[in-house]
C-alpha positions in Angstrom: 13.8 -6.4 11.9 12.7 -10.0 12.3 9.8 -8.9 14.5 8.6 -6.6 11.7 8.7 -9.5 9.2 6.7 -11.7 11.6 4.1 -9.0 12.1 3.8 -8.6 8.4 3.5 -12.3 7.8 0.7 -12.5 10.5 -1.1 -9.6 9.0 -1.0 -11.1 5.5 -2.2 -14.5 6.9 -5.2 -12.7 8.6 -6.0 -10.8 5.4 -5.9 -14.0 3.3 -8.2 -15.7 5.8 -10.7 -12.9 5.2 -10.7 -14.0 1.5 -11.4 -17.6 2.8 -7.9 -18.8 1.8 -6.5 -21.3 4.3 -4.2 -23.4 2.1 -2.4 -22.9 -1.2 -1.0 -25.9 -3.2 -1.4 -28.2 -0.1 0.6 -25.8 2.0 -0.8 -24.0 5.1 -0.5 -20.2 5.2 1.7 -20.3 8.2 4.2 -22.5 6.3 4.6 -20.0 3.4 7.3 -17.5 3.1 6.7 -13.8 3.4 7.2 -13.3 -0.4 4.7 -16.0 -1.3 2.2 -14.6 1.2 2.6 -11.1 -0.4 2.2 -12.6 -3.9 -1.0 -14.5 -2.9 -2.5 -11.5 -1.1 -1.9 -9.2 -4.1 -3.4 -11.8 -6.4 -6.5 -12.2 -4.4 -6.8 -8.5 -3.9 -6.7 -7.9 -7.7 -9.2 -10.8 -8.4 -11.7 -9.6 -5.8 -11.5 -5.9 -6.5 -15.0 -4.4 -6.3 -14.7 -2.4 -9.5 -13.2 -5.1 -11.6 -16.2 -7.6 -11.9 -19.0 -7.8 -14.4 -21.8 -5.5 -13.3 -19.6 -2.9 -11.8 -19.7 0.7 -12.8 -18.3 1.0 -16.4 -17.5 4.0 -18.5 -19.2 4.0 -21.8 
C-alpha cells in the first residue's frame, strides 16, 4: 500500500514538473503530501486545458 502511494506521489511530481511547477508556497514538490500534490495537479490541469483558453474552438 505504501509503495503505491509513493509511486503515485512520484508520478504527480513528474507531471507537475511538465507544467514547470517546481515549488508551491516556498515548498518543494517532494515535501508536499499526496493530497496536496493531487490538488495542485488537478488545478494546473484545469488551468492549462487546451479547450478552455481564448482562441479555442467555441460553439456559437
